[in-house]
Backbone as numpy.savetxt, mean C-alpha at the origin, in Angstrom:
# Nx Ny Nz CAx CAy CAz Cx Cy Cz
1.00 8.11 -5.66 1.46 6.62 -4.79 0.35 6.30 -3.90
0.56 7.70 -3.00 -0.40 7.43 -1.81 -1.52 8.45 -1.54
-2.64 8.19 -1.18 -3.32 9.27 -1.18 -2.83 10.47 -0.13
-3.33 11.62 -0.09 -2.85 12.81 0.84 -2.94 12.28 2.20
-4.01 11.84 2.36 -4.67 11.59 3.82 -3.53 10.55 4.60
-3.15 9.35 3.93 -2.20 8.57 4.50 -0.46 8.67 4.62
-0.49 9.89 3.54 1.49 10.12 3.78 2.05 10.54 5.07
1.20 11.26 5.75 1.79 11.57 7.18 1.55 10.37 8.12
0.71 9.85 8.16 1.06 8.27 8.99 2.10 7.35 8.33
2.13 7.11 7.26 2.98 6.27 6.19 4.77 7.18 7.35
4.72 8.68 7.12 5.83 8.93 7.25 6.10 8.83 9.07
5.61 8.64 9.55 5.56 8.35 11.12 5.44 6.77 11.37
5.51 5.94 10.33 5.67 4.51 10.65 4.36 3.64 11.00
3.12 4.58 11.04 2.06 3.98 11.67 1.42 3.02 10.38
1.63 2.99 9.37 1.31 2.32 8.03 2.35 1.92 7.21
2.20 0.68 7.30 3.40 -0.59 6.97 2.86 -1.29 5.75
2.38 -1.20 5.25 1.69 -1.61 4.02 0.39 -1.00 3.24
0.00 -1.69 2.00 -0.80 -1.18 1.33 -1.43 -2.64 0.55
-2.77 -2.07 0.09 -3.02 -3.17 -1.12 -3.64 -2.60 -2.38
-3.33 -3.19 -3.40 -3.25 -2.71 -4.97 -3.99 -3.50 -5.76
-4.75 -3.19 -6.49 -5.47 -4.12 -7.71 -5.03 -3.40 -8.73
-4.76 -4.58 -9.18 -3.47 -4.57 -10.69 -3.74 -5.30 -11.53
-3.28 -5.07 -13.08 -3.02 -6.39 -13.89 -1.94 -7.21 -13.13
-0.86 -6.69 -13.15 0.65 -7.05 -12.89 1.04 -6.39 -11.93
2.08 -6.79 -11.03 2.64 -6.05 -9.92 3.63 -4.99 -10.74
3.27 -3.62 -10.00 3.95 -2.54 -10.77 5.13 -1.97 -9.70
5.32 -2.55 -8.59 6.85 -2.11 -7.92 7.53 -3.30 -7.72
8.59 -3.29 -7.49 9.79 -4.18 -7.17 10.15 -4.33 -6.08
9.99 -5.52 -5.25 10.83 -5.68 -4.06 12.43 -5.19 -4.19
12.52 -4.42 -2.53 14.22 -3.58 -2.91 14.15 -2.27 -3.30
13.23 -2.14 -4.40 13.12 -0.62 -4.95 12.40 0.25 -4.29
13.09 1.56 -4.10 12.77 2.96 -3.01 11.62 3.70 -4.14
10.82 4.00 -3.49 9.87 5.34 -4.56 9.58 6.12 -3.80
9.90 7.34 -4.40 9.76 8.49 -3.52 8.54 9.21 -3.37
8.46 9.70 -1.96 7.42 10.47 -1.52 7.97 11.72 -0.72
7.00 12.40 -0.43 7.46 13.71 0.09 8.02 13.21 1.69
9.28 13.94 1.42 9.95 13.46 2.93 10.89 12.39 2.86
10.84 11.87 1.71 11.75 10.49 1.85 11.25 9.55 0.62
11.17 8.46 1.30 10.87 7.16 0.36 10.52 6.16 0.99
9.55 5.34 0.04 9.19 4.39 0.45 9.78 3.01 -0.14
10.30 2.02 0.82 11.13 0.91 0.23 9.92 -0.70 0.42
10.01 -1.08 -1.02 9.17 -1.93 -0.96 9.91 -3.35 -0.46
9.06 -4.03 0.67 10.32 -5.03 1.51 9.45 -6.45 1.28
8.48 -6.34 0.52 7.51 -7.87 0.41 6.24 -7.55 -0.48
5.85 -8.20 -1.62 4.96 -8.32 -2.09 4.30 -9.73 -2.61
3.15 -10.04 -2.09 2.29 -11.03 -2.40 1.22 -10.89 -2.82
0.89 -12.07 -3.81 -0.91 -11.89 -4.35 -1.82 -12.45 -3.50
-2.60 -12.10 -3.17 -3.76 -11.97 -2.13 -4.81 -12.72 -2.73
-5.97 -12.75 -2.25 -7.36 -13.12 -2.82 -8.13 -11.57 -1.94
-9.31 -11.27 -2.76 -10.30 -10.48 -2.41 -10.72 -10.70 -0.79
-10.89 -11.75 -0.80 -11.65 -12.34 0.56 -10.53 -12.23 1.92
-9.20 -12.10 1.31 -8.11 -12.05 2.06 -7.92 -10.65 3.01
-9.02 -9.52 2.27 -8.96 -8.26 2.85 -9.79 -7.93 3.70
-9.55 -7.92 5.42 -10.11 -8.02 6.27 -10.54 -6.59 6.92
-11.22 -6.68 7.84 -11.24 -4.95 8.38 -9.85 -4.62 9.13
-9.14 -5.75 9.62 -7.83 -5.49 10.50 -6.84 -5.06 9.30
-6.79 -5.49 8.43 -6.00 -5.45 7.02 -6.04 -3.86 6.59
-7.34 -3.57 6.49 -7.68 -2.30 6.21 -7.45 -1.35 6.92
-7.34 -1.64 7.93 -6.91 -0.42 8.87 -5.28 -0.62 9.16
-4.48 -1.72 8.98 -3.44 -1.58 9.20 -3.03 -0.78 8.02
-3.65 -0.78 6.48 -3.49 0.03 5.51 -3.86 1.48 5.67
-4.48 1.70 6.76 -4.69 3.36 6.94 -6.12 3.72 6.75
-7.00 2.68 6.54 -8.59 2.84 6.06 -9.37 2.42 7.23
-10.25 3.04 7.11 -11.33 2.54 7.95 -12.32 1.25 8.18
-12.25 0.60 6.83 -12.48 -0.39 6.86 -12.56 -1.09 5.05
-12.74 -2.17 4.64 -12.68 -2.91 3.57 -13.18 -2.21 2.60
-14.64 -1.79 2.59 -15.00 -0.72 1.27 -14.22 0.41 1.28
-13.80 1.04 2.44 -13.06 2.53 2.00 -11.43 2.05 1.33
-10.94 1.01 1.70 -9.72 0.53 0.94 -9.85 0.06 -0.24
-10.97 -0.75 -0.55 -11.18 -1.02 -2.31 -11.52 0.12 -3.24
-12.05 1.36 -2.48 -12.50 2.28 -3.16 -11.30 3.05 -3.64
-10.15 2.48 -3.14 -8.47 3.58 -3.53 -7.74 2.43 -4.21
-8.00 1.32 -3.91 -6.76 0.28 -4.17 -7.02 -0.16 -5.88
-8.22 -0.19 -6.25 -8.26 -0.63 -7.57 -7.85 0.62 -8.87
-7.02 -0.02 -9.46 -6.02 1.11 -10.59 -6.58 0.76 -11.83
-7.64 1.05 -12.58 -7.59 0.63 -13.90 -8.27 -0.78 -13.87
-8.31 -1.36 -15.17 -9.15 -3.01 -15.33 -8.28 -4.03 -14.45
-7.03 -3.91 -13.66 -6.88 -5.07 -13.04 -7.76 -5.86 -12.20
-7.28 -6.81 -11.77 -8.05 -8.19 -10.94 -7.17 -8.67 -10.28
-5.79 -8.21 -10.15 -5.04 -9.12 -9.38 -4.85 -8.41 -7.90
-5.01 -9.08 -6.79 -5.09 -8.28 -5.81 -3.41 -8.40 -5.35
-2.81 -7.14 -4.71 -1.22 -7.61 -3.97 -1.41 -6.75 -2.84
-0.83 -7.66 -1.87 -0.53 -6.84 -0.49 0.83 -6.55 -0.57
1.29 -5.11 -0.41 2.73 -4.95 -0.46 3.06 -4.21 1.07
4.13 -4.85 1.41 4.73 -4.60 2.99 6.32 -3.48 2.45
5.91 -2.24 3.35 6.86 -1.33 2.81 7.31 -0.77 4.35
8.53 -0.35 3.86 9.19 0.50 4.88 9.50 2.14 4.46
9.24 3.18 5.17 9.47 4.67 4.89 10.89 4.93 5.18
11.49 5.44 4.50 13.18 6.14 4.78 13.12 7.42 4.41
12.93 8.37 5.95 13.39 9.85 5.89 14.13 10.30 5.10
14.09 11.16 4.14 15.32 11.87 3.34 16.67 12.52 4.24
17.83 12.14 3.43 18.88 12.55 4.40 19.07 13.85 4.29
């Protein structure tokens, strides 16, 4: 789900969103997705444009810049850009 270098900052709450380029949304609001040490709960999904991906959004997502983010965000032949807000829940 997330590249290895992003997992610890996500667990610490430093990263609370991600950008994905898919054919259609692959996660649902309210669902929790397992991750090492707990789960990520999807709070909101919205479709955005590539032009909406700013350097600030890239940094908020855990990347050095837009190009760095785009190298990881594209999955398969998809062209729809999604901004996904989430919260990490530690395992109980």
